[in-house]
C-alpha positions as CSV (number, residue, x, y, z in Angstrom):
1,F,-21.3,76.2,-21.4
2,L,-17.5,75.2,-21.5
3,V,-18.0,72.5,-19.3
4,V,-21.2,70.7,-21.5
5,P,-19.1,70.2,-24.3
6,L,-16.0,68.6,-22.8
7,F,-18.1,66.2,-20.6
8,A,-19.7,65.1,-23.7
9,G,-16.8,64.4,-25.4
10,V,-15.5,61.9,-22.6
11,V,-19.1,60.2,-23.2
12,L,-18.5,59.8,-26.3
13,A,-15.3,58.8,-26.0
14,L,-16.4,56.2,-23.5
15,G,-19.5,55.0,-25.1
16,F,-17.4,54.5,-28.4
17,D,-14.8,51.9,-26.3
18,L,-18.1,50.0,-24.6
19,G,-19.3,49.9,-28.4
20,A,-16.7,48.1,-29.1
21,Q,-16.2,45.7,-26.3
22,L,-20.0,45.0,-26.5
23,T,-19.2,43.9,-30.3
24,R,-16.2,41.3,-28.8
25,V,-19.1,39.4,-26.5
26,P,-20.2,36.8,-29.1
27,E,-16.4,36.3,-29.9
28,L,-14.7,35.9,-26.3
29,S,-18.3,33.7,-25.7
30,R,-17.2,31.2,-28.7
31,S,-14.0,31.1,-27.7
32,L,-14.4,30.8,-23.7
33,E,-16.6,27.7,-25.1
34,Q,-14.6,25.9,-27.1
35,S,-11.8,26.4,-24.4
36,E,-14.5,24.8,-21.9
37,A,-14.7,21.5,-24.7
38,G,-10.9,21.5,-25.2
39,R,-10.1,21.0,-21.0
40,H,-13.6,18.3,-20.9
41,E,-12.1,16.5,-23.5
42,G,-8.8,16.7,-22.0
43,E,-10.2,15.1,-18.4
44,M,-12.1,12.9,-20.8
45,Q,-9.4,11.1,-22.4
46,L,-6.6,11.7,-19.0
47,Q,-9.9,9.2,-17.1
48,L,-9.9,6.9,-20.3
49,A,-5.8,6.3,-20.2
50,G,-6.0,6.0,-16.3
51,R,-8.3,3.4,-16.4
52,L,-7.1,1.7,-19.1
53,G,-3.4,2.0,-17.7
54,G,-4.9,0.7,-14.2
55,L,-3.9,3.8,-12.8
56,G,-5.5,5.9,-10.0
57,T,-5.1,9.7,-8.8
58,W,-4.9,10.6,-5.6
59,T,-4.5,14.0,-3.1
60,W,-3.1,14.2,-0.1
61,G,-4.1,17.9,2.0
62,C,-1.2,19.7,3.0
63,R,-3.5,22.0,5.0
64,D,-5.8,20.2,6.0
65,G,-4.5,16.5,5.9
66,G,-7.3,15.0,3.9
67,V,-6.9,12.1,1.6
68,Y,-8.8,12.5,-1.7
69,C,-8.6,9.0,-4.2
70,S,-10.4,8.4,-7.4
71,G,-12.4,5.3,-7.6
72,A,-9.5,3.6,-9.5
73,A,-7.2,4.6,-6.7
74,L,-9.9,3.3,-3.9
75,A,-10.8,0.2,-6.0
76,L,-6.2,-0.6,-5.9
77,L,-5.9,-0.1,-2.1
78,D,-8.9,-2.2,-1.6
79,L,-10.5,0.3,-0.2
80,P,-14.7,0.3,-0.3
81,P,-16.0,3.6,-2.5
82,C,-18.8,4.5,-1.0
83,E,-17.1,4.9,2.4
84,P,-15.5,8.6,3.1
85,L,-11.7,7.9,3.3
86,D,-9.4,9.5,5.8
87,R,-5.9,9.4,7.0
88,A,-5.9,6.3,9.0
89,K,-8.1,3.6,6.5
90,L,-5.9,4.3,4.5
91,A,-3.3,3.9,7.1
92,A,-4.6,1.0,8.0
93,S,-4.4,-0.8,4.5
94,I,-1.2,-0.3,4.0
95,S,0.9,-2.7,4.9
96,P,2.9,-1.8,8.7
97,E,6.2,-2.0,7.7
98,H,5.4,0.4,4.8
99,R,3.4,3.3,7.0
100,A,6.2,5.3,8.4
101,S,7.7,5.2,4.7
102,I,5.0,6.7,3.3
103,L,4.7,9.8,6.1
104,Q,8.5,10.4,5.5
105,G,8.1,10.7,1.3
106,Y,4.9,13.0,1.9
107,E,6.9,15.6,4.7
108,A,10.0,15.3,2.2
109,A,7.6,16.1,-0.8
110,K,6.5,19.0,1.4
111,T,9.1,20.5,2.7
112,R,12.1,19.7,0.3
113,S,11.9,18.1,-2.7
114,G,8.7,18.7,-4.3
115,E,8.3,15.0,-5.3
116,F,6.8,12.0,-3.9
117,Q,7.3,8.1,-5.0
118,N,7.4,5.0,-2.9
119,E,6.9,1.8,-3.1
120,F,4.3,-0.2,-0.7
121,C,2.9,-3.6,0.1
122,V,-1.6,-3.1,0.6
123,R,-2.7,-6.2,2.3
124,L,-5.8,-6.9,0.7
125,R,-9.4,-7.8,2.3
126,N,-9.6,-11.5,0.5
127,G,-6.1,-12.4,2.3
128,G,-3.9,-11.2,-0.8
129,E,-1.3,-8.6,-1.1
130,R,-0.7,-6.4,-4.1
131,W,2.4,-4.1,-4.7
132,L,1.9,-0.1,-5.6
133,S,3.9,2.3,-6.9
134,A,3.0,5.8,-5.6
135,V,4.1,8.7,-7.4
136,G,3.5,12.4,-7.0
137,H,4.2,16.4,-7.1
138,L,3.4,19.2,-4.8
139,E,1.2,21.7,-5.8
140,R,1.9,25.0,-4.2
141,D,-0.5,28.5,-4.4
142,A,0.1,31.4,-5.1
143,A,2.2,32.7,-2.3
144,G,4.3,29.6,-2.3
145,E,3.1,27.7,0.1
146,P,2.3,23.9,0.3
147,L,-1.6,23.3,-1.4
148,A,-1.4,19.8,-1.8
149,V,0.9,16.4,-3.0
150,Q,-1.0,15.3,-6.2
151,G,-0.2,11.9,-8.1
152,V,-1.1,8.6,-9.3
153,L,-1.0,5.0,-8.0
154,I,-0.2,2.0,-10.5
155,D,-0.3,-1.5,-9.9
156,I,3.4,-3.1,-10.3
157,T,2.7,-6.4,-8.5
158,H,3.3,-8.8,-12.0
159,R,6.7,-6.8,-11.6
160,R,7.7,-7.2,-7.9
161,E,6.5,-11.1,-8.4
162,A,8.8,-11.3,-11.4
163,D,11.9,-9.4,-9.8
164,Q,11.5,-12.3,-7.0
165,R,11.4,-15.1,-9.5
166,K,14.6,-13.6,-11.4
167,V,16.4,-13.7,-7.6
168,N,14.7,-17.2,-6.1
169,P,14.1,-18.9,-9.5
170,D,12.6,-21.7,-7.1
171,L,9.6,-19.4,-6.4
172,Q,7.9,-20.9,-10.0
């Protein structure tokens, strides 16, 4: 007889708290839906800005060494979108004189600064060339270990050509 009233009080208190939490479920659900919609809208705006600005996104995994590029980045690198990308294919698309500096920049971002920036030339399949600027930042996990270097590719061919014309006006 002494235990039942105490136990009943605990059950009533827990029941009241649970009931209060259950009344918040619809509110939390609406908040989550709005947050997801906002995130999706932000992603769509970022993709549109990238497409209009000629930007391509890339990720270089620190643990597996995998390279992942958006469709726009593959187009800038003149790589086919339907084939899997690996470091060898990426390296083959970059001019040999720039490959070492790309790897050095990646290693420096991974181990020291966390920032990646490099300009390099890509040999196009039609025999031409395209100059790109890769800018990225190191992402770390909760323990502070490197996860990936992520960034954007920007076509800077026109700027490089303009710089060459300034240096050597006879190229016009």
